[in-house]
N, C-alpha and C positions, 0 to 999 in steps of 0.2 A: 644381629638382633637377638642374640641369645641371652636375653635378660629374663628376670623373673616376671616382667610385665607380659600379660597376654595380649594377643592381637584383638583389636576392636572389630566389631561386625562390619563397620565401614571399610576398614583396611582389607578384610578378607573379601568383601564384595568387589572392591576396586581391583584387587589382585585377580579375582576370577574374571572380571570384565576386561582385564588388560589395560587399565587406565593408570597404572603406576609407572613412574620412571624406572628404568631397568635396575638402577642401583638399589632402590627401595624394594622392588619386587624380588631381587636376589636375596636381600637380607630377610625378607618375610619367608621366602622358601627355606632358607637355612633354619629359621626359627621353627617352622612347621616340622622339619625333620627332627628337631630336638625336643619339641613340646607336644606330648600326646594330647593334651586338652585342646590346643589350638588346631592340631592336625585333625582331630575328630570333628571340630566345629567346621573346618574348611571342607572336609569330606561331606558332611551333612549339607552344607550350603551348595556344594557342587552337585550333589544328587538332586536337591530341590530345584536348582537352576536348570539342570538337564531335563527333569520331568516337566517343569513348566514350559520349556521350549517345545516339548512334544505335543502340547495341547493345541489343537487346530484353532485358529482365530475364527470367531463368529462374525458374520456380516450382519449388521442390523439394517432393517428396512427404513424407508423414509418416514413412515408413521411413527416408529419408535424414536427416531432422531427428533422429529418435530415435537413430540410429547415431552421428551427430555429437555429440549431447549426451552419449551414453554414453562416447564416446572422450574427450571433453573433461572428463568427470566432472561434468557439470552436471545439475542436477535441474530439469526444466521447472516453471514456476510453476503453482500451482493455479489453477483457474478462479476468476473473480470471485465465484461463488456461495458457495464455501467461506469466503472472506474476509468476505463480507457476512454470512454466518450467524454467524461468530465475533464480529463487531462487534455484531450484533443481540443475541446471547446475553450478551455483556459488558454491553451497555446495560441489558438487562432485569435482570441480576444486580445492577448498580450501583443501579438504581432501587429494587429490592427492599430492598437493604441500607440505603439512605437512608430509605426509608419505615419500616422497622423501627426505625431509630435515632430518627427523628422521633417516632413513636408512643411509643417508650420515654421520650423526654424529656418529652412531653406527659403521659404517665402518671405520671412521677415529679414533675411539677410544675415542671420546669426551664423549660419553655415554657408560659407561662400561656395558657389558652383562656378567652375571655370567657363569663361566665354559667355557671350550674350545668348547664344543658341541654347545653352544648358538651362538658363533661366526661363526661356520661352517654352522649353519642354516641360519644366516643372509647372509653369503657369498653365499650360494646356492640361496637364494631369489634374491640377487643382480645379480648373474650370470644369473638366469632365466629372470629377468627383462631386462638385457642387450641383451639377446638372442631375446626376444620378440621385443625390440626396433629395433634391427638389421633387423629382419624379416620384421617389419613394414616399415622400410626405404627402403628395397629392393622392397617390394610390391609397395610402393609409386613411387619409381623410375620406376618400370615397367609400372605403369599407366601413368606417365608423359612422357615417351619416345615417344609414338605416337603423343602426343600433341607437343612435341619439334620439330618433323619433319614437322609439319604443319606451324610452325612459320616462318616468313620471315627471310632470312639469315642475314639481318642487325640488327635484334634484338638479344641481347645476354642475357642469363639467369644469367650471372655472374656480 
């Protein structure tokens, strides 16, 4: 790279950061040896980089972060637990939907189950599920009955 073209600031910074392919980095180093202007620029950039790295990082407090986020109109992200709970709930819901669809297909005979005893097991599971759902509906109705009495007469639940 011993041309009349000088190195750009980006090239010098990438060389300093070690982000250039070795062939290009070698060509830039050759050019720096032959070009006093680029060599001075690289030396200045190296000194600035070294001095900036010596400055200790400041830790900001929560109040500063909250004020800055508010000024920038940014909303802090929720903690990981909220997202994990959402994913867990979604997974459980998806599993239940797939389980109900599978049982419905087995019940309708779309998915054959070997032997008559297999069908009786499925029928028993479906019957138990219906029983649990009926019990749940009765319990929910029992919880809602006192609330229905508190509602104004002009409001209808239907």
